[in-house]
N, C-alpha and C positions, 0 to 999 in steps of 0.2 A: 535548388541546384547550384548552388556555388558551391556550396557543401562540399555536393558532391563533386565538382570540378575540383576544388583543396583535396581532398580524400584523393582523388587518380592521380594526382599530382604529386604530391607526399607520397602514396604508394610507387610512380614510376620512379621518383628520384632515390625512393629506399632502396627499390630493386634495381636499379645501375651502380649504387656505390655498392655493392653484394656483391654482382657482377664482376664489375673493376677495383674492387677495394679491398682488403683484408677483411676475412668473418669480421670482424669485434675491429670498429676504426671508435677511438674515442678523442672527441674535439670539445667534452660538455666544460662549458654548455651550448656549443653553436651547435653539435651534432653530434650524437651516435649513434651508433645503430651494432648490432649482433646479428650472423645467420646461421642457419644448422651448414651443415657439410656440403648439404648440393644444393647452397646459395639462398634457400629460400628466407624471407628476413621476419625472426621473431620477433624482437624490439627493436625501436629508435627512438630519440628523444630530438628534437629540434628548441632553442629557447630553454633549453634544461632550467626548470620545472614546467613550462608552458606546454607546449604540447608533446606526446607523447602517445605509442600502439607499442602493440602487445599482439601474440597471433597465442589465445587461449589454450587451453590444457583440451578442448572437442574441437581446435580444428577455425574457431570462429575469430572473427577480430575485436580487437575495443583500442577505441581511440579518445584520446582523450586532451579538450583545450581547458588544461587544470586552472582556476577551480571552477570553471564556466560551461564545463560542457562533455557528455562522456557518452557512447554508440559505442552497444556491444548486440553484437550477433550471435544466435546460442544456434547453433547448424538441428544439433539434436531435438530441440522442438520447434525451428522454422520459425523461433523470435528473431526480433530483432528490437532494441531497447535503448530510448535514447534519454540523460539525466543532465537535465538543465540547475542548476541553482540548485543545486540538490545540497539536502532531500527532499524542496519544494516541489521543483519541478520533473515529471517520469511523463511518457509517451513511449507506449511498449503495443508493439502489434503479436499478436498469434492468427494462425490459419483461421482461428474462427474469434479471433476475440479482441476487441481495439481500447485502449485506456489510455485518457492521456488529462493529465493536471498540472498545474501551477497554483499550490496553495495559499493562499485564500482564495484567488481570483480568479480559478476554474477549475469544474474536475468532471472529467464525460467518459463515460466507461457503455462498452454493446457487446455482448455473450453471448451465450445459451442457456436458456435456466435449465433445469430439470428437466421440464418434457421435451425440451429442444426447441421451444420457440425463440427467441428470442428478443432481448430484452435490451432500453440503454434507458440511462439514471444521468443526469448532470444539475450543477449546480455552478452558478456565477456571486461573486459575492461571496462566498462563505461568511455567516447562515444563513442570508437574506433572500435568494432565490436560487429552487428546486424546480425540479421536471423530472419528466421518465415516461417512458411509454415500452410496450410490449408489440407484440404483431399480432396477436391473437387481440389486441383491444383491452385485455382483464387486468395492466398495470398500468393505466393512464395516468397521472397524479401530475399535479404543478402546486407552488405554492411562492410565491411574493411575502416571504415577512417584513412584519409583525400584521402586513394587510389578508391576507387569503393563503390559505394551504390547505391541501389534503393531498396527503404524505402515506403510503404503505410503510408497516417494516421501520417504523420514528421511536429513538428512545429506548419505550418496551413497550409501545403496540405493539395492537397487529394493525390499526392505523388509526392516522393522525387528522384531524381538520380542527380547523380556529377560520375565522374572520374576526380579525381587525382585534388580534391581541393582546393582552388579556381578555378580552372585551367577551369575546366566546369560545368554546373548545369545546369540542368530542373528539373521544377514544374509543377504538374497538380494542377488545385485550378478552381472550377467551371464553371469546363466544356471548360479550356482555357489553354494550352501549352505554355510558356514561358523556351527560353533557354539563359542558361548566362555563359558568359567567363568571366576571369578574376572576375568571381562577386565579387562585383555586380556593376562594373565597365558599362561592354557591352554587352547588352541585343535583341534578338529578338525573335518574336511567328510565330507558327507556329500552328494556330488554326482557324477548319476548323469549326466551326460555325457564318455565320452573318459576314464578311469575318472579321474578327475584325485584326488588327494591331495595334500591341505592339516591338516598337521598342528605345534604347536608348545608348548613349554611355556619359555617367556621367564624370565629370562634365556639357557637351558642349553644349548636344542636344537629345529631348528626345521626345516621341508621343506613346500615349494611343487609340487609336482610334476603335469604336465599332458602323458603321453607324445605324443609328436610335437611336442608346442610349446615346452618349455621343463621347466627342472629346475633348482630352485635353495633353497640349504638354507645356516643358519646355523648356530657355534657358539659358546657362551659370548656371544653380541651386546649389541653390535654389535663384537667385536673380531674375530671369525671369523666369515667366509662365503664360499660358489663359488656358481656356474649354467653352466649354459648355455644362451644364451636363444639364438630365433631358428630351430629344429632344424627345421622346416616352412619356411624360407624359401629361394627361391632363391638368393639372395647365404649362404645359410649360415652353420652354426650358429656364436656366438661366445662362449666360456669366458670368464669373470673371476674373478679368488681378489680377494680384501679382508681386510686384516691391518691394519684402523684402532688406533689412526691412521697407523699409522708407512710404510705400501708398500700397493698394489693395481695390477690390472692386467688387459686384457681384450684379448683377440684372439679374430680369426677373416679369413676368406678376405678382407675387404675392409675390416673394422673394426681398427683398431689404438685404446687408450689406458694410461694408466699415474695412476698417483697417488702423491702423497709426502708425510707432514703434512700429512693429509686437518684443514682446506680452502685450505690456502697452494698447493701448485702437484697440479698436473692438467691433463691435453691427453687428446681423443680423437679422433677421426679417420673418417669413412669416407668413403672412395676417391667426389668425385666428388658429394655429398650432402651433408656435414657436417664442418663441423671447431669445436675449442674449445681456448683454452687460459686456463688462471688460473694468474697469476706472483701470489705474496705476498697472497692472497686477503687484504682486495678493493680491493686499489689494480691491480691489473690482472687483464683481463679481454678476450678477441678471441672472436666465434663468430660463425661466418657457416653456412646451414644452409639449403639450395636446394629444398627442399621449404616451406618457408616462404617463399614469393614472395623468396627470395634475397636472405634476411634476411640482411647483414652490421651487427654489434655489437660496438665496443671502448670503454673506458672509461679512464684514467687518474684512478682514485678521488683525490679527491671534486674534480680541477679540471676535469675534463673530460670527457665525451663523446659519443660518434656514432652515429646507428642510420641506416640507409638499406635499404629495399629494392626491390621495384614497384610497389607503392602510398603508401612513409611515406619522412619526410626528417625527421630531428628532431637534433638537440643540446641538452647538458646543459652549463652550468660553474658552477661555488664547489658544488656539489650539495647542497640541496636547495632549493636557490636561484635559478637564473637557467636557463630548461627556455625554448626552440626548438622545433615540431611542428605539424607539416601532415601528410595525411594523406586519400588518395580510401576511400571506400566507396559500398557502393548506391545508395545518396540523393545523393552529390555529395562536394564539396572541405570541407573545415576543416582550418584555421589558428591554430593557437594558439600564444599567448605570454603567462611568466609571468617574473615576479621575486617571488617569495615572502620574504616575506603582502602584501606594500606592492604589486604593478600585474598585473593579467592581463589578455589580452584574447584574445577568438574568434571568428573571422570562421567563418562555414557559409553555403557557395554549393550550391545545390542544383540538380540537373540540368533542374529547369523552369525553372531563371532567379532562382527566388528568393534571399532576401538577408537574413543578421541576423548581427549584430554587437553584441557584448559588452564594454565596457570598464569595468574596475573601481580604482578607485582607495582600498584601505581603510587607515583604514574611512570615510573619506571621502566617497567618492561612486563611483556606477555607472552607465551609460546602456547602454539596449536599445535600438537598432533594428532598425526589421524590413520590407524593402522586396521589392518584386511582380516582373516579372520583363521591366517596364519602367522599372526604377527608384524609382518609387514609394511615398513612405513611407504603409505603410500599419501601423505599428503600433508600439511598445516603448514605455521607460516613464524618468526616471530619479528621483535622488535624489540629498538632502544629507543627510551622510552613510548609510554603507550597511555596519553592520559584519558584517550577517548574511555568512558567509565561503565560499554555495554557490550556485548557480543553478537555474532549469530545476526540475528534479522534487525536488530534492534543498530547493528553497525554497517550495514550492507550500504555503498558506495562510499563509506566516511576515509578508507582508507586512500580509495583510490582516488579520494579530491582533494586532499588535505593532510594526506598520510605525509608530504613530503615537505608541509612545513613543522612539525616533528620530531619526524623521525632521525636518527646518529647514523642508524644498521638499521638493516630491515633481512630478516634472509625470508624466502619464501617455497616449499616443494611442491609443484605445480604436479607431481607426478611419483613413483617410484623410484624412478631413474632420471628425475630434471632437477635438480637443487641448486637455489639461487644466491646470492648474499649482496647486495650493493651497500654505502659507507657510505654520510652524507652528499645522498644523493649517487652520486655515479662517480665521485674521487679517488673509490674503489669498488669496481663492483669483479665479477665472477659466478661463472653458472656451469655447472657441469650437467649434458644429458647424454645419453646414450652411449655412454662411453666418453661422449668428445665431452674438452673443456676448453673454453676460451674466458679472460681473464685482461685488465687494462686498469691503466692511469693515463685520467687526463695528459694530453703532449707527448709524457713520458715514454710511456713502451705499451705493447699488449703481446700477446699469448696465445700460440691455440697449440691445443694437442690435439692430434685422431683417437683410434680406437687402436691404431697397430701400436702407440707409443711413441709414433713421430711427432714434433714436438719445434715451435716457430716461436719466437723471439725478436718482437717490430721494435729498434728504439725507435723512439720518438714516430712511434705509428705507424711507420714505412720501412726503414732501413730493418731488415732482413735476417734474424744469424740463428741456421739450423741448427739444433739441437736433439738432444736424446733419443731413439733408438726403434724400431721396429720394421716389420715385414710388412709392404707395403700391398695389399691385396688389389691389383689392377684390377677385380670384377668391380675393386667397389668404390675405388680411390676418388676422388676429385675430382674433374676435370683440372680446378686450378692448380 
């Protein structure tokens, strides 16, 4: 309630300032505001860099108490998001979904599942206290680790259960249920499907037998192991023996493989399907697999590597420093170039014709450009000093909370006809929007021009000097 009252007071102050004062008033760090030609608030700052507000391109509100708090509204989704101590805290509300977190203290999420039933998941003091429920009661679970746990879709398992972890653990996966005691050393199965048998006492002995499919066994793991795979396959069964790390082999009607002094020397092949060869690992490896879009990969580490397939082409040099890669996916085409850690470039072209490019010279600068199918510049940004090493989702919210700490200059294109630049916070700032321009330097001057070309320069923010020319359209002129 107190926050809403603060926001209401600040909004009233900014609106009053736009009505009574110049469209752009720059008294940074005390106060700054910028309004459009109709007097609507576009941006304001108070006690820069702490308090900041701007209207989003979609017509929502973006309010910040940097670096502690941010509130964003998204009218197109009817969503409201609160960020606090970002990236640890987040509270987001949709019409059908609510989520909240302050990692690692808590997380809570409520949403409809694929069947339309409401699911709720939560944790406290990650990873110790977990819980969840569904409206139909099919997904109720609870865990107080390490004392008790019953969790669906946990790690790689369909269901994970434990009592006094690691004394007893039960896991379900792919129709199988395994029980482990003194995890991971002792395990037995209780599978109802196909007479599956699974047993192990690490490191002494273990077996995994599914009649008609496979038979796997080990003795004094990992030193001795043998198996028969693909018993039900049309290509025939494959037998293998493993005497680690000295020797191993694999043999079948169309499969052949061997290993010596693992991992240094290995080879495996299946006729007309795949082939892999490793010599003096990790220095040389060759791999081809028809099932993976005719993937061919080889490397002479760390000097050079090459990857090709039906939908990608890539190479590296002096791994991991230099990477060149391009690939196709259902959305379009992506090209990437990396000279780590100093340079990277990413270009994404969608099948609809839209294009986005990103270039970074770390830690000095970055630039993002977005264009529509006709090539028109529709969005993007740039920054002088850009130390954050990620982009897109991994950079979400970081500039908004912390960018003021490192940005010497920043430009942003919010829309096709909306471009702004800020230098040293608000030491110089300018914005061109819908044919109108405003600019200012703290306390010294501000400038504004309208669509007709009529311009005004205000010395010391308030003393007007009209200049420029243009015919004012009475029907669209500002009342001020």
